[in-house]
Residue, then its C-alpha position, 0 to 999 in steps of 0.5 A: m527671798s524677795i530680795v533675791v527676786v529684786s536683785v535678779i530683776s535689777v541685774l537682768v534689766i541692767c544686762a538688757l540695757a547694756y545689750r541694747a546699747d551694744a546694738s546702738f553703739h555698734s559702729e564705735d570701737r571705743l566708748p567714753m568712760q569718764w568726763w572732765v568737768t568741761g565735758e572733755v573725755t578723759w579716757s575710753a574703753p573698748r565698746r564691749l568692756a565699757l558696756a560690761f562694766m555696769p552689769a559686772l558692778a551690779i552683779v557684785s554689789l547686788g550679789f553682796i547685799t543679797i548674800m549678806a541679807l540672807n546670812v546676816p540677821a538685821r539689827p533690831g528695828q532695821e529688819g524692814l529696811v533690807l528690801p527697800t535698800a536693795i530696791g534703791m540700789g537697783a534703781v540707782l544702778v539703772a539710773v547711773q547706767l542710763l546717765h552713762f549711755w546719755l553722756i556717751a550719745r551726747t559725746l559721740h553726737r558732738q564729735i560727728p561732723 
């Protein structure tokens, strides 16, 4: 049952960060989604779609691992790894989302005269 709590908290944090970022980037119609090695933006998406990507990814991935953890028994000896895996996945998703926001801010700041 604790895996459900971890997954819900992770998704709520990611949604709150996306909501906050929407307010920060409100003046932009499109946000960068991918960068080339040189730092050049390779494609962008409408702001709301770009900011909804990570919450959707978190819901799908953490929802999948939660459903699997509740319905499929862990292999012998691996029972204690389910909760740390969910915590790790939530932390990585939050970190990647923050990295994306940092890259967006850096790119937009560089383009502003």
